C-alpha positions as CSV (number, residue, x, y, z in Angstrom):
1,M,48.6,-37.8,70.2
2,E,51.9,-39.0,68.9
3,A,52.4,-41.2,72.0
4,V,48.9,-42.7,71.5
5,L,49.7,-43.5,67.9
6,W,52.9,-45.2,68.7
7,Y,51.3,-47.1,71.6
8,V,48.2,-48.3,69.7
9,L,50.0,-49.1,66.5
10,T,53.2,-50.6,67.8
11,G,53.1,-51.1,71.5
12,T,50.2,-53.5,71.7
13,R,49.2,-56.8,70.2
14,G,47.3,-56.2,67.0
15,G,49.3,-53.2,65.9
16,A,50.0,-54.7,62.5
17,N,46.3,-55.1,61.8
18,R,45.5,-51.6,63.0
19,I,48.1,-50.3,60.6
20,R,46.5,-52.3,57.8
21,I,43.1,-50.8,58.7
22,L,44.5,-47.3,58.8
23,R,46.2,-47.8,55.4
24,A,42.9,-49.0,53.9
25,L,40.9,-46.1,55.4
26,D,43.5,-43.6,54.1
27,E,42.6,-44.9,50.6
28,R,38.9,-44.4,51.2
29,P,36.3,-44.7,54.1
30,R,34.8,-48.1,54.5
31,N,32.6,-50.0,56.9
32,A,33.7,-52.9,59.0
33,N,32.4,-55.5,56.6
34,Q,34.2,-53.9,53.7
35,L,37.4,-53.8,55.7
36,A,37.1,-57.5,56.7
37,D,36.6,-58.5,53.0
38,D,39.3,-56.2,51.7
39,L,41.9,-57.2,54.3
40,D,40.9,-60.8,54.5
41,L,40.3,-60.6,58.3
42,D,37.5,-61.9,60.4
43,Y,34.7,-59.4,60.9
44,K,34.9,-59.7,64.7
45,T,38.7,-59.0,64.6
46,V,38.1,-55.9,62.5
47,R,35.4,-54.7,64.9
48,H,37.7,-55.1,67.8
49,H,40.5,-53.1,66.2
50,L,38.0,-50.4,65.1
51,D,36.8,-50.1,68.6
52,V,40.4,-49.7,69.9
53,L,41.2,-47.1,67.3
54,E,37.9,-45.2,68.1
55,E,38.4,-45.4,71.8
56,N,41.9,-43.8,71.4
57,G,40.6,-41.0,69.1
58,I,42.3,-42.3,66.0
59,L,39.2,-43.1,64.0
60,E,35.6,-41.9,64.0
61,D,32.5,-43.4,62.4
62,S,29.7,-41.8,60.6
63,G,26.4,-43.6,60.1
64,D,24.4,-46.2,61.8
65,D,25.8,-49.3,63.7
66,Y,26.3,-51.9,61.0
67,G,26.8,-49.6,58.0
68,A,28.9,-47.1,59.9
69,V,31.8,-45.8,57.7
70,Y,35.1,-45.2,59.4
71,L,37.7,-42.6,58.7
72,P,40.7,-41.0,60.5
73,T,39.8,-38.2,62.9
74,D,40.9,-34.6,62.2
75,R,43.4,-35.0,65.1
76,T,44.9,-38.1,63.5
77,R,45.2,-36.3,60.1
78,K,47.1,-33.4,61.8
79,H,49.6,-36.1,62.9
80,W,49.5,-38.1,59.7
81,E,53.3,-37.7,59.3
82,T,53.7,-39.8,62.5
83,V,51.3,-42.4,61.2
84,E,53.4,-42.6,58.0
85,T,56.6,-42.9,60.0
86,I,55.0,-45.8,62.0
87,M,53.8,-47.5,58.8
88,E,57.2,-47.3,57.3
89,A,58.9,-48.6,60.4
90,E,56.5,-51.6,60.6
91,K,56.8,-52.7,56.9
């Protein structure tokens, strides 16, 4: 999981926005529209990053399509120290 976190958050384009999304979701779960508003990002951009984070097992959603709320998976929470290390390194 640590390798996946490093790759998705630092080794690919969009890593900075994915880190911003994770920081926001660490504060509280949100849906894609709330994230777009709160982070001042385009909705489609947020959706793309959420999809990447979900496909890699970093986030999960709960709820229906449009209103689905996102939060870190249990697996991500177990490796949260790595996430924090990455966040600090990317400041």
